[in-house]
C-alpha positions in Angstrom: 28.0 -15.7 25.7 31.2 -17.4 24.2 34.7 -17.2 24.9 37.0 -15.6 22.1 39.2 -17.9 20.3 41.0 -17.8 16.8 38.1 -19.7 15.4 35.9 -17.1 16.6 37.2 -14.7 13.9 35.2 -16.7 11.3 32.2 -17.0 13.3 28.7 -15.8 12.3 27.2 -12.3 13.3 23.7 -13.1 11.9 22.6 -16.4 10.4 19.3 -16.6 8.7 17.8 -20.2 8.2 14.6 -20.9 6.1 12.0 -22.7 8.3 8.7 -24.6 7.1 6.1 -22.3 5.8 3.0 -21.8 7.9 4.9 -21.4 11.1 4.4 -17.8 11.5 2.2 -15.0 10.5 4.2 -12.9 7.9 4.9 -9.2 8.5 7.5 -6.8 7.0 9.4 -6.2 10.3 10.9 -8.4 12.9 12.9 -7.3 16.0 15.2 -9.6 18.0 16.2 -8.0 21.4 19.3 -9.0 23.2 20.3 -8.1 26.9 23.3 -6.0 27.7 26.2 -8.3 28.4 29.0 -5.7 28.6 28.0 -3.7 31.7 31.4 -1.8 32.6 30.9 0.3 29.3 28.7 0.8 26.4 30.2 -1.1 23.7 29.8 -0.7 19.9 29.9 -4.6 19.7 27.5 -5.6 22.4 24.4 -6.4 20.5 21.2 -4.6 21.7 18.8 -5.6 19.0 18.7 -7.1 15.4 15.9 -5.7 13.2 14.9 -7.1 9.8 12.8 -5.0 7.5 11.7 -6.1 4.0 10.1 -3.0 2.2 7.7 -2.6 -0.6 10.4 -2.9 -3.3 11.5 -6.3 -1.9 14.7 -4.9 -0.1 15.9 -6.4 3.0 17.6 -4.2 5.5 19.2 -6.0 8.5 20.3 -3.4 11.1 22.4 -4.7 14.2 22.0 -2.0 16.9 24.7 -2.1 19.7 24.3 -0.6 23.0 27.1 1.7 22.4 28.2 3.6 19.3 28.7 1.5 16.1 32.5 0.8 15.6 33.5 2.2 19.1 35.3 -0.8 20.8 36.1 0.8 24.0 33.0 2.7 24.9 34.4 6.1 24.9 31.9 7.4 22.1 34.4 7.6 19.4 34.4 4.8 16.9 37.6 6.0 15.4 40.1 5.9 18.2 40.6 4.5 21.5 41.1 6.2 25.0 42.0 2.8 26.5 45.5 1.5 25.5 44.5 -2.0 26.1 41.5 -1.9 23.5 42.4 -1.2 19.8 39.9 1.1 18.0 40.6 1.7 14.6 38.5 4.0 12.4 35.0 2.5 11.8 35.0 -1.2 11.9 38.7 -1.9 12.1 40.9 -4.9 11.4 40.2 -6.2 14.8 36.6 -5.4 14.9 34.2 -8.0 13.1 30.8 -8.6 12.0 29.4 -11.4 10.0 25.9 -12.1 8.6 25.1 -15.5 7.1 22.1 -16.9 5.3 20.8 -20.3 5.5 18.4 -21.7 3.1 18.4 -25.3 4.5 17.7 -26.8 8.0 17.5 -24.1 10.5 18.6 -26.7 13.2 21.9 -26.8 11.4 22.5 -23.2 11.0 25.4 -23.5 8.5 25.1 -20.6 6.1 24.9 -20.9 2.4 26.4 -17.4 2.2 28.4 -15.1 4.5 28.6 -11.4 4.6 31.9 -10.5 6.4 32.4 -6.8 7.6 35.8 -6.1 9.0 38.4 -3.3 8.2 35.4 -1.3 6.9 35.0 -3.6 3.9 32.3 -6.0 3.1 33.2 -9.4 1.6 30.8 -12.0 0.2 31.7 -15.7 0.0 29.1 -16.8 -2.6 28.9 -14.8 -5.7 25.7 -16.6 -6.9 23.8 -15.0 -4.0 23.5 -11.5 -5.6 24.3 -7.9 -4.7 24.4 -6.5 -1.2 26.0 -3.6 0.7 26.9 -2.6 4.2 27.2 0.6 6.2 27.2 2.3 9.6 23.8 4.2 9.5 21.0 5.3 11.8 23.1 4.1 14.9 23.4 0.5 13.5 25.4 -1.7 11.2 23.1 -2.0 8.2 23.1 -4.8 5.5 21.2 -4.0 2.6 20.0 -6.9 0.1 18.0 -5.6 -3.0 15.6 -8.0 -4.7 15.5 -10.3 -1.8 13.1 -12.9 -3.3 15.5 -13.4 -6.1 18.4 -13.4 -3.7 16.7 -16.3 -1.8 15.7 -18.1 -5.1 19.6 -18.0 -6.1 20.3 -19.9 -2.8 17.5 -22.4 -3.3 15.1 -20.6 -0.9 11.4 -20.3 -1.7 9.8 -19.4 1.9 9.1 -16.1 3.4 10.4 -17.7 6.7 13.7 -18.0 8.1 15.7 -18.1 11.4 18.2 -15.8 12.9 20.9 -15.5 15.5 23.8 -12.6 15.6 27.4 -12.4 16.7 29.7 -9.4 17.0 33.1 -9.0 18.4 36.0 -6.6 19.1 39.1 -9.0 19.5 40.9 -6.8 21.9 38.4 -5.8 24.7 38.8 -9.0 26.4 35.0 -9.8 26.8 33.3 -12.6 25.4 31.7 -12.4 21.9 27.9 -11.6 21.8 25.4 -13.8 20.4 21.7 -12.9 20.1 20.1 -15.1 21.0 22.5 -16.7 23.3 24.1 -20.0 22.1 22.9 -23.3 23.3 24.4 -25.4 26.2 26.7 -26.8 23.7 27.9 -23.5 22.4 26.0 -23.8 19.1 24.0 -20.8 17.7 20.3 -20.8 18.1 18.0 -19.7 15.4 14.9 -17.6 16.0 12.2 -18.2 13.5 11.2 -15.0 11.4 8.7 -14.3 8.6 8.8 -11.4 6.5 6.7 -10.4 3.5 6.7 -7.0 1.7 3.9 -4.6 3.0 0.8 -4.0 1.1 1.1 -0.8 -0.8 -1.8 1.5 -0.8 -3.8 1.6 -4.2 -4.0 4.8 -6.1 -7.5 6.2 -7.0 -8.9 6.5 -10.3 -9.0 10.0 -12.0 -12.8 9.8 -11.9 -15.0 7.1 -10.2 -18.9 7.1 -9.9 -21.5 4.7 -8.7 -24.9 5.5 -10.4 -27.1 2.6 -10.1 -27.2 -0.7 -8.0 -29.8 -3.2 -7.4 -29.6 -6.4 -5.1 -32.4 -8.6 -5.4 -32.4 -11.0 -2.4 -34.4 -13.9 -3.5 -35.6 -17.0 -1.6 -32.8 -19.7 -1.4 -29.0 -19.0 -0.6 -27.9 -19.0 -4.4 -30.9 -17.4 -6.3 -29.9 -13.7 -5.6 -29.3 -11.1 -8.3 -27.0 -8.3 -8.3 -26.3 -5.6 -10.7 -24.1 -2.5 -11.1 -25.0 -0.3 -14.2 -23.9 2.9 -15.7 -21.0 3.0 -13.2 -18.1 5.4 -14.2 -14.3 5.2 -14.0 -11.4 6.9 -15.8 -7.7 7.0 -15.9 -5.9 10.0 -17.6 -2.6 9.8 -19.0 0.0 8.7 -18.0 -2.0 6.6 -15.5 -2.7 3.1 -17.1 -3.6 -0.5 -16.6 -2.8 -3.6 -18.4 -5.7 -6.3 -18.3 -3.4 -9.1 -19.4 -1.2 -8.6 -16.4 -3.5 -6.9 -13.8 -6.1 -8.4 -11.5 -9.4 -6.8 -11.5 -11.7 -7.0 -8.4 -15.2 -5.8 -7.8 -16.5 -5.8 -4.3 -19.8 -5.1 -2.6 -18.9 -4.9 1.2 -17.6 -8.7 1.8 -18.8 -10.0 -1.6 -15.8 -10.2 -3.7 -15.5 -10.9 -7.6 -11.9 -11.4 -8.5 -10.7 -11.6 -12.2 -7.3 -12.9 -12.7 -5.0 -11.4 -15.5 -6.2 -12.0 -18.9 -9.9 -12.8 -17.8 -11.2 -9.8 -20.0 -11.7 -10.2 -23.8 -11.6 -7.1 -26.0 -14.6 -6.5 -28.2 -13.5 -5.6 -31.5 -10.8 -2.9 -31.9 -12.1 -0.4 -29.2 -11.0 -0.5 -25.7 -14.3 -2.3 -24.6 -13.5 -5.4 -22.4 -15.9 -8.1 -21.3 -16.0 -11.0 -19.0 -18.5 -13.7 -19.0 -18.5 -16.8 -16.9 -18.5 -20.2 -18.6 -21.9 -21.7 -19.7 -23.5 -23.7 -17.0 -21.3 -22.2 -14.2 -23.0 -20.6 -11.1 -23.2 -17.7 -10.0 -23.3 -16.5 -13.7 -21.1 -13.4 -13.7 -20.7 -10.7 -16.4 -18.5 -7.8 -16.2 -17.6 -4.9 -18.6 -14.8 -2.5 -18.6 -15.4 0.4 -21.2 -12.3 2.5 -21.4 -13.8 4.3 -24.5 -17.1 5.3 -22.6 -15.5 5.5 -19.1 -17.9 3.1 -17.7 -18.2 -0.3 -15.9 -20.8 -2.9 -15.3 -21.4 -6.0 -13.3 -24.3 -8.5 -13.6 -24.5 -11.7 -11.4 -27.3 -14.2 -11.4 -27.8 -17.2 -9.2 -25.5 -15.8 -6.6 -25.5 -15.2 -2.9 -25.8 -11.5 -1.6 -25.8 -12.6 2.3 -22.3 -10.8 2.6 -23.9 -7.4 1.5 -24.9 -5.4 4.6 -26.9 -2.4 4.0 -27.1 -1.4 7.7 -24.1 1.1 7.3 -24.4 1.4 3.5 -22.9 -0.7 0.9 -19.2 -0.3 0.1 -18.9 -0.6 -3.8 -15.1 -1.0 -4.9 -13.5 -1.4 -8.2 -10.0 -2.4 -8.3 -7.6 -2.8 -11.5 -4.1 -3.4 -11.0 -2.8 -0.6 -8.7 -5.9 1.7 -9.0 -8.8 1.2 -6.6 -11.9 3.4 -5.4 -14.7 2.7 -3.1 -18.0 4.6 -2.7 -20.5 4.0 0.0 -24.1 3.9 -1.3 -27.3 3.2 0.5 -29.8 0.7 -0.9 -33.7 1.6 -0.6 -36.3 -0.9 0.8 -36.4 -2.6 -2.6 -32.7 -3.0 -2.6 -32.0 -0.4 -5.2 -29.8 2.7 -5.4 -30.1 5.4 -7.9 -27.5 8.3 -7.8 -29.0 11.9 -8.2 -27.7 13.5 -10.1 -26.0 10.9 -12.4 -22.5 11.3 -12.7 -20.2 10.9 -15.7 -16.6 10.0 -16.1 -16.3 10.5 -19.8 -13.3 12.6 -21.0 -13.6 16.3 -21.6 -13.3 17.2 -25.4 -12.6 20.4 -27.0 -16.2 21.4 -27.7 -17.8 19.9 -24.3 -18.5 23.3 -22.5 -21.9 23.9 -21.0 -21.3 27.5 -20.0 -22.6 29.1 -23.3 -19.3 29.4 -25.1 -18.6 26.1 -26.6 -15.0 25.2 -27.2 -13.7 28.4 -25.5 -13.4 27.0 -22.0 -14.5 23.7 -20.4 -16.0 25.1 -17.3 -19.3 24.8 -15.5 -22.0 27.5 -15.9 -21.9 27.9 -12.0 -20.1 30.6 -10.4 -19.2 28.7 -7.2 -19.9 25.6 -5.4 -19.2 24.5 -1.8 -19.2 21.1 -0.2 -18.8 20.1 3.4 -17.1 16.9 4.4 -18.6 14.8 7.2 -15.5 15.9 9.4 -16.7 19.5 9.1 -14.3 20.8 6.6 -15.8 22.9 3.7 -14.4 23.1 0.4 -15.0 25.8 -2.1 -14.4 26.0 -5.8 -15.2 28.7 -8.2 -15.5 29.2 -11.9 -13.4 32.3 -11.9 -10.3 30.4 -10.7 -11.0 27.6 -13.4 -11.9 25.2 -10.6 -15.5 24.2 -11.5 -15.0 22.2 -14.5 -17.0 20.3 -17.3 -18.3 17.6 -16.9 -17.1 16.8 -13.4 -15.4 18.6 -10.6 -13.3 16.5 -8.1 -13.2 17.7 -4.4 -10.8 16.0 -2.0 -10.6 16.2 1.8 -6.8 16.3 2.5 -6.9 15.0 6.0 -8.8 11.8 5.1 -8.3 11.6 1.3 -12.0 11.3 0.8 -13.0 12.1 -2.7 -16.3 13.4 -4.3 -16.9 13.7 -8.1 -19.6 16.0 -8.6 -21.3 16.5 -12.2 -20.8 20.2 -12.7 -21.7 20.4 -16.4 -25.1 21.9 -15.6 -26.8 19.2 -17.6 -28.5 17.9 -14.5 -29.9 19.5 -11.3 -27.8 20.2 -8.3 -29.4 21.2 -5.0 -28.1 22.2 -1.5 -28.4 19.2 0.7 -27.5 16.7 -2.1 -25.1 14.2 -0.7 -22.3 12.7 -2.6 -20.3 10.1 -0.9 -19.0 11.7 2.6 -19.7 15.3 1.2 -22.9 17.5 1.3 -23.6 20.4 -1.1 -23.8 23.4 1.0 -23.7 26.3 -1.3 -24.3 27.0 -5.1 -23.6 30.2 -6.7 -25.4 30.3 -10.1 -27.1 33.2 -12.2 -31.0 33.7 -12.7 -32.0 31.7 -15.7 -28.9 29.8 -16.2 -28.6 26.2 -17.4 -28.7 24.9 -13.8 -31.8 26.9 -12.9 -33.5 25.6 -16.1 -32.5 22.1 -15.0 -33.8 22.6 -11.6 -37.0 24.1 -12.9 -36.5 27.4 -10.6 -35.7 31.2 -11.4 -32.4 30.8 -9.6 -30.5 27.6 -8.7 -28.3 29.5 -6.0 -28.7 28.4 -2.6 -26.8 28.2 0.8 -26.8 26.3 4.0 -24.0 28.2 5.5 -24.4 30.6 8.3 -24.9 34.1 7.0 -21.8 36.4 7.3 -21.9 39.1 10.0 -22.7 42.4 8.8 
């Protein structure tokens, strides 16, 4: 608490001071709570909490939440008028009501702002035009200051760290109560800064339009760095308008905790086709080669003289491909020889105009099957039919909405499918075909139809 004075009208509402990096773990939200200090009524200028949120778009929002209604100086619940003749309460944040937010990019112990945001008479003013744009309004039961492009904003003021300190001040100059600071000022009446660290939240990746793991082999040889790892004939695909740029996007391939990260520009294009290759420098161990064939919708990884100790097959191996904003993971189980071979092999090749396997090439790009049902590990059953144009060629995607789990099943009838086949977290539980169709031929049976579902009551 601090006694009002003429100088108080120029005091700070919130001061942010950058502090040394490494002091705190970064998060995108920080809340500074403050005890109630005006107890005779609920004042719109008695600070309850100051919340800082840095969103995924690098926009900082500072919300000052009072115990009362924002803009209400006399505690009658009306921010636009007073029922107490001793207290002025003009509409909103009037001329006798005051908030100030300052940003400090220097020593937090000094707490002298490089820029002040003053909000009074329902108008925001900024005393340093070099800082950048900002806006202030009453919203969500609080006074909210919004600063877009916060990283650039800090850079304009000389700041480079994600860490800063904060204290808050607000006042109605006719309510006869001391000004409110959060935290309270020190014994000398000077503001105290609370260290805060903010980083934008990690945004979830988007899935590829198709993703398939077909063959993985891990050779765990004697010695810590003699292992071999190979991912072959894996599939991935992005359909327009989805795209990536290998000159600016990071590529990661992960097998459980074993991570291979390729910085932007690591892959070289082979010829004029969208075929990109990475090879580690000669003599460097482990020897890593990776290939992304956008033209064939395939990707590969080969590692020699590596360490496979971070691959744990006890609960299966999570195999992940990430390119920029896109990422998929598939869990596979290695056999006793350290090998996985997916059956049936799945392709992510683009559908072309003549790629129908249903007996009428070029007319419709559908499966020869009449229906296919899969059951997710949660118990959810998903059914797709040819009549509804849901069973496609060469692949059909099944998505369990509650979890977001996805399975890509090869439904071109060029490979055998059977009830009980497992694809990721899904199991095929029903196939509706026709006697002698292509699926029956591939499976070597008169009719590939099958069902693991309970019979319908008669």
